C-alpha positions in Angstrom: 95.4 -56.7 -13.8 93.4 -55.2 -16.7 90.2 -53.3 -16.2 87.8 -51.5 -18.5 87.9 -47.7 -18.2 85.2 -45.5 -19.7 83.5 -48.6 -21.1 80.0 -47.1 -21.4 79.3 -43.5 -21.6 75.8 -44.1 -20.3 73.7 -47.0 -19.1 71.3 -48.3 -21.7 67.7 -47.3 -21.5 65.6 -49.6 -19.4 66.1 -50.8 -15.9 69.8 -50.2 -16.0 70.3 -52.9 -13.4 73.1 -55.4 -13.9 73.3 -58.8 -12.2 75.5 -61.8 -12.9 78.8 -61.5 -14.7 79.9 -62.1 -18.2 83.5 -61.1 -18.7 83.8 -57.7 -17.0 80.2 -56.8 -17.7 76.9 -57.7 -16.1 73.9 -58.4 -18.2 70.7 -56.4 -17.6 67.8 -58.2 -16.0 65.5 -57.2 -18.7 65.8 -56.1 -22.3 68.5 -56.4 -24.8 72.2 -55.8 -24.3 73.2 -52.2 -24.7 75.1 -51.3 -27.8 78.7 -51.2 -26.9 81.0 -48.3 -27.8 84.7 -48.8 -28.6 86.7 -48.3 -25.3 89.9 -49.6 -23.8 91.3 -52.1 -21.3 93.8 -50.3 -19.1 96.5 -51.8 -16.9 96.1 -51.0 -13.2 99.8 -51.4 -12.5 101.2 -48.7 -14.6 98.0 -47.0 -16.0 99.8 -46.5 -19.2 99.3 -49.7 -21.3 95.9 -50.1 -22.9 94.2 -52.2 -25.5 91.2 -51.1 -27.6 88.0 -53.1 -27.2 84.9 -53.0 -29.4 82.5 -55.6 -28.0 81.9 -58.5 -25.6 83.6 -61.1 -27.8 86.6 -58.9 -28.5 86.7 -58.0 -24.8 86.7 -61.6 -23.6 89.3 -62.7 -26.2 91.5 -59.8 -25.2 91.2 -60.6 -21.6 92.3 -64.2 -22.2 95.2 -63.1 -24.3 96.4 -60.4 -21.9 95.7 -62.2 -18.6 99.4 -62.2 -17.7 100.2 -59.7 -15.1 101.8 -56.4 -16.3 105.5 -56.6 -16.3 106.0 -52.9 -15.5 106.9 -52.0 -12.0 104.1 -50.6 -9.9 106.4 -48.3 -8.1 107.0 -44.7 -9.1 110.2 -43.8 -10.9 111.7 -42.2 -7.8 110.8 -45.2 -5.7 112.6 -47.5 -8.2 116.0 -46.0 -7.4 118.1 -45.3 -4.3 118.8 -41.8 -3.3 122.3 -42.0 -4.5 121.1 -43.3 -7.9 118.5 -40.5 -8.1 121.2 -37.9 -7.4 123.5 -39.3 -10.1 120.7 -39.3 -12.7 119.5 -35.8 -11.8 123.0 -34.5 -11.7 123.7 -35.5 -15.3 120.3 -34.4 -16.6 120.5 -31.0 -15.0 124.1 -30.2 -16.0 125.1 -32.1 -19.1 125.2 -30.5 -22.6 123.6 -32.1 -25.6 127.0 -33.4 -26.7 127.7 -34.9 -23.3 124.3 -36.6 -23.2 125.0 -38.2 -26.6 126.7 -41.0 -24.9 123.6 -42.0 -23.0 121.2 -44.5 -24.7 118.2 -42.8 -26.4 119.5 -39.3 -25.7 121.1 -38.5 -29.0 119.5 -35.8 -31.2 116.2 -34.3 -30.4 115.7 -35.8 -26.9 118.9 -34.2 -25.5 117.8 -30.8 -26.9 114.4 -31.2 -25.4 115.9 -31.8 -22.0 118.0 -28.7 -22.2 115.0 -26.6 -23.4 112.8 -28.0 -20.7 115.2 -27.4 -17.8 116.0 -23.9 -19.1 112.3 -23.0 -19.2 111.2 -24.8 -16.0 114.3 -25.0 -13.9 116.4 -28.1 -12.9 114.7 -31.5 -12.6 113.8 -32.2 -8.9 112.4 -35.7 -9.3 112.7 -38.5 -11.8 108.9 -38.4 -12.4 109.3 -34.8 -13.7 111.5 -36.1 -16.5 108.5 -37.7 -18.3 107.2 -34.2 -18.9 109.9 -33.7 -21.5 108.7 -34.2 -25.0 109.6 -37.6 -26.4 110.6 -39.0 -23.0 107.8 -41.0 -21.6 107.9 -43.7 -18.8 109.5 -46.5 -20.7 112.1 -44.3 -22.5 112.9 -42.6 -19.2 113.7 -45.9 -17.5 116.1 -46.9 -20.3 117.8 -43.5 -20.1 118.1 -43.7 -16.3 119.6 -47.2 -16.4 122.0 -46.2 -19.2 123.2 -43.3 -17.0 123.8 -45.6 -14.1 125.3 -48.4 -16.2 127.0 -46.8 -19.2 128.0 -49.2 -21.9 131.7 -49.7 -22.1 132.6 -49.2 -25.8 135.8 -50.5 -27.3 138.5 -48.0 -27.0 139.1 -46.3 -30.2 142.4 -44.7 -31.2 141.8 -40.9 -31.2 144.1 -39.1 -33.6 144.6 -35.4 -33.2 144.5 -33.3 -36.3 148.3 -32.5 -36.1 149.1 -36.2 -36.0 147.7 -37.1 -39.4 148.0 -33.9 -41.4 151.2 -31.9 -42.1 151.9 -29.1 -42.3 149.6 -27.9 -39.6 146.6 -26.0 -41.0 143.8 -24.2 -39.2 140.9 -26.6 -38.9 138.4 -24.1 -40.3 140.1 -24.2 -43.7 139.9 -27.9 -43.9 136.3 -28.0 -42.8 135.3 -25.5 -45.4 137.0 -27.4 -48.2 134.6 -28.3 -51.0 136.7 -31.2 -52.3 140.1 -32.8 -51.9 142.3 -34.9 -54.2 144.0 -37.8 -52.5 147.3 -38.8 -54.2 149.3 -42.0 -53.8 152.7 -42.6 -55.3 153.6 -46.1 -56.1 156.8 -47.6 -57.5 155.6 -47.4 -61.1 152.3 -45.4 -61.0 150.5 -42.5 -59.3 146.8 -42.9 -58.3 144.3 -40.3 -57.2 140.8 -40.0 -55.9 138.8 -36.8 -56.1 136.2 -36.7 -53.3 133.9 -33.9 -52.3 132.6 -32.9 -48.8 129.4 -34.8 -49.4 131.4 -38.0 -49.6 130.9 -38.6 -53.3 133.7 -39.8 -55.6 134.1 -37.4 -58.5 137.2 -38.9 -60.1 139.2 -42.0 -59.4 142.0 -43.3 -61.6 145.7 -44.0 -61.9 148.5 -43.5 -64.5 151.5 -45.6 -65.3 154.8 -43.8 -64.9 157.4 -45.7 -67.0 160.4 -43.7 -65.8 160.0 -44.5 -62.1 162.8 -46.5 -60.5 164.5 -46.8 -63.8 168.2 -46.2 -64.5 169.8 -43.4 -62.5 166.7 -41.6 -61.3 167.0 -38.9 -64.0 165.3 -35.7 -62.7 164.1 -34.8 -66.2 162.5 -38.3 -66.7 160.8 -38.1 -63.3 159.6 -34.6 -64.1 158.1 -35.8 -67.4 156.0 -38.5 -65.6 154.9 -36.3 -62.8 153.9 -33.5 -65.1 151.8 -35.9 -67.2 149.9 -36.8 -64.1 149.4 -33.2 -63.0 147.9 -32.4 -66.4 145.1 -34.9 -65.6 144.5 -33.9 -62.0 141.1 -32.2 -61.3 141.0 -28.9 -59.4 140.4 -29.1 -55.6 140.8 -27.1 -52.5 143.5 -29.4 -51.1 145.8 -32.0 -52.5 146.6 -34.8 -49.9 149.8 -36.7 -50.6 150.5 -39.9 -48.7 153.5 -39.7 -46.3 155.2 -43.1 -46.5 156.1 -44.8 -43.3 159.3 -46.3 -44.6 162.1 -45.8 -42.1 165.4 -44.2 -43.1 167.1 -46.9 -41.0 165.7 -49.6 -43.4 168.7 -49.7 -45.7 167.2 -52.5 -47.9 164.3 -50.1 -48.9 166.4 -47.0 -49.2 166.1 -46.8 -53.0 162.3 -47.0 -52.7 162.3 -44.4 -50.0 164.5 -42.1 -52.1 162.1 -42.6 -55.0 159.0 -41.8 -52.8 160.6 -38.6 -51.5 161.6 -37.4 -55.0 158.1 -37.8 -56.3 156.6 -36.2 -53.2 158.9 -33.2 -53.5 158.0 -32.7 -57.1 154.3 -32.9 -56.4 154.6 -30.3 -53.6 156.6 -28.0 -55.9 154.3 -28.3 -58.9 151.0 -28.2 -57.1 151.9 -25.3 -54.8 153.3 -22.7 -57.1 152.6 -19.8 -54.8 154.3 -19.3 -51.5 152.1 -19.2 -48.4 153.0 -16.5 -46.0 151.7 -15.7 -42.5 150.7 -12.2 -43.7 148.5 -13.5 -46.5 146.7 -15.9 -44.1 146.3 -18.4 -47.0 147.0 -22.0 -46.0 149.1 -24.3 -48.1 146.9 -26.4 -50.4 149.3 -29.4 -50.6 149.4 -31.5 -47.5 150.9 -34.7 -46.3 148.7 -37.4 -44.6 150.4 -40.1 -42.6 150.0 -43.6 -44.1 150.0 -45.2 -40.7 147.0 -43.0 -39.6 144.9 -44.2 -42.5 145.8 -47.8 -41.8 144.8 -47.5 -38.1 141.6 -45.8 -39.1 140.5 -48.8 -41.2 142.0 -51.5 -39.0 144.6 -52.4 -41.6 147.6 -52.4 -39.3 149.4 -55.6 -38.2 152.1 -54.5 -35.9 153.9 -51.7 -37.7 152.9 -53.0 -41.2 149.9 -52.1 -43.2 147.9 -54.7 -45.0 146.0 -54.4 -48.3 142.9 -52.2 -48.3 141.2 -54.1 -51.3 138.6 -55.8 -49.2 137.7 -52.6 -47.5 137.3 -50.8 -50.8 135.1 -53.7 -52.1 132.9 -53.3 -49.0 132.6 -49.6 -49.6 131.6 -50.1 -53.2 129.0 -52.7 -52.1 127.5 -50.4 -49.4 127.2 -47.6 -52.0 124.7 -49.8 -53.8 122.9 -51.6 -51.0 122.7 -49.0 -48.3 120.5 -45.9 -48.2 123.2 -43.8 -46.4 126.6 -45.4 -47.5 129.9 -44.3 -46.1 130.9 -43.0 -49.6 129.0 -42.7 -52.9 130.3 -43.9 -56.2 129.0 -42.9 -59.6 127.6 -45.8 -61.6 130.3 -45.6 -64.2 133.1 -46.0 -61.6 131.3 -49.0 -60.0 131.1 -50.6 -63.4 134.7 -49.8 -64.3 136.2 -51.1 -61.0 133.7 -53.8 -59.9 136.2 -56.6 -60.7 139.4 -54.6 -60.1 140.0 -55.6 -56.5 139.2 -59.3 -56.5 141.4 -61.7 -54.7 144.3 -62.8 -57.0 143.7 -59.9 -59.4 146.9 -58.8 -61.2 145.5 -55.5 -62.2 147.7 -53.7 -59.6 145.0 -51.7 -57.8 146.7 -51.2 -54.5 147.5 -47.5 -55.3 143.8 -47.0 -56.3 142.6 -48.5 -53.0 145.0 -46.4 -51.0 144.0 -43.2 -52.8 140.3 -43.8 -52.0 140.9 -44.9 -48.4 143.1 -41.8 -47.7 140.3 -39.5 -49.0 137.7 -41.2 -46.8 139.9 -41.2 -43.8 140.7 -37.5 -44.3 137.1 -36.5 -43.9 136.2 -39.0 -41.2 139.3 -38.2 -39.1 138.7 -34.5 -39.5 135.1 -35.0 -38.2 136.3 -37.2 -35.3 139.0 -34.9 -34.2 136.5 -32.0 -33.9 134.0 -34.0 -31.8 
């Protein structure tokens, strides 16, 4: 039911007697109608919902359009739940940390901090009604929070990868988190690709170079060294260099030449990019690391059994989001978008798989690092 509250601040001059009824107001027996002031219609069920009203016509039109009964429960918050439910809700609100409350609907960010601040200042919550005293948590929001606590949404289980499972050798997390930028390197059968990405998830450099001596002849060390050195001369400076660790098994004899090639290039990159020897005494971490190819594939949903599919579609999506979304997953400079906009189309023969993998490995590095610390 809707009633007018505080409709008139005073009765109009004259007799002030009202008889009959028009809408919610009675007309005076004599004289003109009083001048109406803007007031509100207020719901008698919840006493929270209200509609502004400025005159008789507005009032009657509003009543007709809001004549449906209020859908909010007339009971208090505490009366709306059983004692066991109230105990469960209050237990979480009185003991959970902000990070633990992040899984509850509407309790991410400022609201969870407000709850902690309120209970620290005023003591634990004793009733559900007291929760609406927390800033940003009014009746409607509180009901959503309570129901989310009692009926948590079951999210799809996500593979959680520990830091040591996707980065080798093991490095103290603080060094990785403080890195300003990383260069992600992918070794192919005839080229090396790299992506230079900073901590703000912006692509600084992204390219590949043909290596004509790879998998040619008798794997001459000098020929390999010449190709790898040419690549190193073009690599930008970074805090860490992340080299993909291939998932080719040594038991797969058919791919043994490819595996030997990958290991040779990987060893050269480690040796040439890490000229100094890290020692426990110096407390300086190695700056050349391996990242497991299978971990990147799982992160982007590219695994089919034990095999990894192409990441071209994922890269195209990231490039599109960089233009269309306000907060994209990763940012591309305009010149790189123009350069590679048609590079990863279906049926393209440009050979961009190494480029795709280099970018995805850099993105996965930052995202997995963030996930493993949460």
